[in-house]
N, C-alpha and C positions, 0 to 999 in steps of 0.2 A: 333835660332842657337846663338844669341849673348852671352848666358850663357855657351855655350860648350867651354871647355877650349882650344881645339885645334884651334877653331875659334879666340879667343883671342890671341893666339899665332901668328896667321897670322897676325892679325891687327896689332899687336906689330912689326913685322918684316916690315910690309909696311910702318908704321909711321917711322921707322928708315931708310928706303930706297923706297921713294914714287914711284909708277909706273904709267903709262898711259895705259888705256884699250879702244880698239875701239869697240863701238856698231854698228852693221851693219843696224840696224833698227831704225834710229834716230827719227822717228815720233811716234813710238809705245808708248802709254800712260804708259805701265809697264817699258819700258826702261827709259822714261822721269822721272819717279817717282824716280826709282833707282838711274838714273844720279843726280837728285836733291839731294838725300840723300848722295851720295858720294861726291858731290862738298861742302857740309856742314862738311865733315870730315877731308879733307886736306891730306889723305895719298893715294888717288887713284883718278887720273884725268881722266874723261871720255872724249872721242871723239865720237861725233855723226855723222854718215854718213847720208847725205841728203841734200836737198836745205835748205839753211839757213832761208830762208823765211816761208817754210813750217815747219820746226822743231821749230821755234820760235812761229809761229802760233799755232802749236800743243801744245806746252808748256803752252801758254797763255789760250788756250781753256780748258786744263785740270787742270790748276791752279798750274804748277810747276815751280819753281825758277832755272832755269839752267844758270844764269849768272856766268861767269868765266869758263864755260865749252867751249871747241872747237867744232865747226861745220865744217866739210869739205864736199864740194859738189863735186861730182865725175865729174860733168859737168863744174866745174869752179876752177879747182886745178892747182895752179901755177907750179907744178912740174909734170904735166901729161906727157909731152914728156919724161922725164926721166923715169917714172914709165912704160911707153909703151916700151921704149927700154929694160929695165929690164925683162919685161914680155915676150917680144919676145925671149931675151936670154934664159929665163928659159924654155920656150916652143918651143924652135928651133927643137927639134926632131920630133915635130908634125907640123912644118911648119908654125906656126902662123904668120900671116903678121900684121904690124903695124894697118892696118884697122881693122882686126879681134880682135887684142888686145883692140883697143879703144871700140868696142862693149862689150867685155867682162867686161872692167872696168867701164862700165855704171851700172853694177850690184853691190850692196852693198857689197854682200860676196866677190866677187873677189877684189873690190876696198879695202875693209877693210883688207883683207889678204895681199895685196901688201902694205898697210901701215905699217903692222908688218914687212914684209920682208925688206922694207926700213929702219927700224929703227925709225919710226915716232911714233909708238905705241908699247908698251911692249908684248901686249896681246890683244886677240879678244874674244869677246862673241857674238854669233849669234844664230839664229833659232827660234826666237819668233814667226815668221810668215811663216817659211819655214822648209823644212825637214832636217833631220840629214845629208843626203848625200849631201845637197846643202852646208852644213858647212865644210864637211870633204873633198869634192872634191877639192875645191880650196886649202885647206891646204895640200893635197897630192901632188898636182900639183906644189904649188909654195913653200911652207914651207919645205916639204919633211920629210921623217923619220929621226930620230936621227942615228948616226952611231951604228951599231950592231943591229938595229932593222929592221924587214921586214915587219911589219904591223902597223897599228894603232889600238888600242884597247880602250875599254872603261872601266870605273870603277865607282860604286855607293858607296857612304859612307853612311851608315845608322847609325842614332844616337838615343838613347832614354835614359832617366834618369833611374838609376837602384836603388836597394833597399838600396844600400850603399851611395848613394849620388852623386857617381861618375857617368859620363854617359857611357853606353855601346855603343862601337863603332866598327862597322864591315865594311869590305871593299868585294864588290862583283864584278866579272867580269867574262866573258864579256856580258853585258846584253843589248847592244845597236848597236853594230858594225858588228862583224863577226858572220855570220849566222851558219856555221858549220865548226869550226876551225880544222884543222889537229892536230896531236899529236905535232908536232913542234910549231904550233902556240898556241896550249894550254900551252906549256911551257912558251913561251913568255908572254901569257897573266897572267900567274902565277907571273912572275917576276915583271910585271909592275903594277899589282894590289897590289902585296905587297909594293912594292915602293910608290905607291899612299898612301897606308895606313900609311906608316911611317910619312908622312906629317901631318897626323892628330893624331899623337900620339899612332898609334897602333905598338905594338911589334907582328910582324907577325908570326902566326901559320897557315900554308896554307893547306886547305883540297880540293882534287881534288873530286868532287862530282860526284855520280853514283847512280843506283839503287842496287848496289852490294857493299858489304863491304869486301875488302880483300879476294876475291875469292868466296864470298857466292853466287853470281849470275854469269851467264854465257852469251856470246854474243859479237858481234863485238864492241858494243858500250862501253861495259865494258872494253874490251881488249884496246881500243883506250885510254881511261882515265887511266887504269892501266899503260900502256906503257908511257904516257905522264908524269905520276907522277914519275916513275923511271927516265926518262930523266932529269925531273926538279931536282931530288935529286942529280944526277950526275952533273948537270950544276951549282947548287946553293948549295954547301954543308953546307953553313953557315945558310941557311935557315931552320927552321922545316917545313918538308913537309910530308903529308901522302895522300895515295890514292891507290885504289878507296874506297870512303867512303860514305856510305848512310847519308843523312842530319842528322838523329837523332843520328848516331854514331859520327858524327863530333861536335855536340854541347852539348849532354847530358852525363856528366860524368857517370850517372848510366848505360845507354845504352853502353857506350864505356867499361865499367868495364865487360860488358857481352860479347860484340862482338869483342873487340880488347884490352884485358887486358894489362895494362903496357905500351900502346902507348903514347908517348909524345904529340901527336897533337890530337888524338881522344879525344872528350868530351870536348876540350878547344879551337877549331878552331875559329879564328877570320877575316881570309882571305878565300873567299870561290870562287873556279874555277869551272863554270858551264861547261857542256860538250857542250853545243850549245846555240844559242840565245833564243829559245823557253824556255828552263828551266831557263835560267838567267833573261830573262824579267819577266817570270811569278814569279819566286822566290822573286825577289827583291820587286815586287808589293804586294805580299803576305805579306811580312815583314812589308812593309809600311802601307798597309790597315788593316790588322788584328793584326799585332804586334805592332802597334803603333811606329814605327820607323819614324823618319824624313829622307827622302832620298833625297841625294844631288848629282847630276849628271845628265847626263853622263859627267864624267871627261874624257876627251881624253888623252891617254898616248902613247908615242912613236914618237911624233912629235918633230921637232927642235926648236918650240916655243910654248907656251901655248895658245891654241886655243880650246874654248869649245862651247858646243851645248845646247840650251834651249829647253826644251819642249815647244811645242805650246801652252800648257794649262798652262804654268807657271804663277805666279803672281809676282808683283813688289818685295816682299820680297825674292822670290828665284832668280830673277835677281840680286839683291843686294848680296845675299850670294854667288853666283855662280862668280859674278864679282871678289869679294875678294879672293875666292879659286883660280880662274884663274891667278890673278895676283900675289897671293903669291907663286905659282909654278915657276913663274920666280924668285922670291927672293930664293926659295930653290935651283933653278939651279945654281944661282951665289954664294951660299953660301959655 
């Protein structure tokens, strides 16, 4: 990804305004390798959650230099009382007691999320050893959704070199969070996926995907996508949006000329809204494995601060790239 223009832009922005990112799994070798690489860069400072003794021992065992990085131990944090008080206030509707809060904060995902909430870190990256739900749950409870957003959704950015020498860049959502989104949730997913795409240099052309193209197929699932596309057009008149479209009509100019001639999105779409998580997850992985795209994500959208999830099968290069993407979203929000 280093030679991807959008990635270079992100690094350039971070160099102008360095950020701090918390990694919730400080002893994981992939995290340590990425942290070591970031520490050599000077535009993004890692905070590693864990026992200092254990983190340093793991770094020594795996041969990674993390000098200059910050290690924060949930069991030995000098502002833990302040953190517990804030946690209880944030969760007062659930009647969380200080004793319960203290137990929650022994977990790296909750502790790391509170570091972001308290402004100690700008962003968070977790999930190398636990599920997406374990990253999203604390974020929803403590960071909460941005004004005007009702859900958190996810976007994958797919990148591959093209024959012109420029990278082909696509945005796909939602492939990781919302199982069966409603019409209104699909509208929100479309907006956040298009927004995410713009951070990577995409000029969005949004296709709501289906097994039908503009009325060629019938069924409740088609109706949902068609209605969502209509609502999205009304809500975001500045965005080129079309739906419902079959995938071939969305990406192939030749097919688009046959199925929907003259359509400004069909055949040129670069932002794809899937009808449900089944289609989305299968779709981006087909593009990744058979289409030779590099996939970056899931990038979580709709939260009050950038918090992202790693695949448990990730490697250190993916951790490094996702850390930069996550931190760059802080920069974009402030710009």
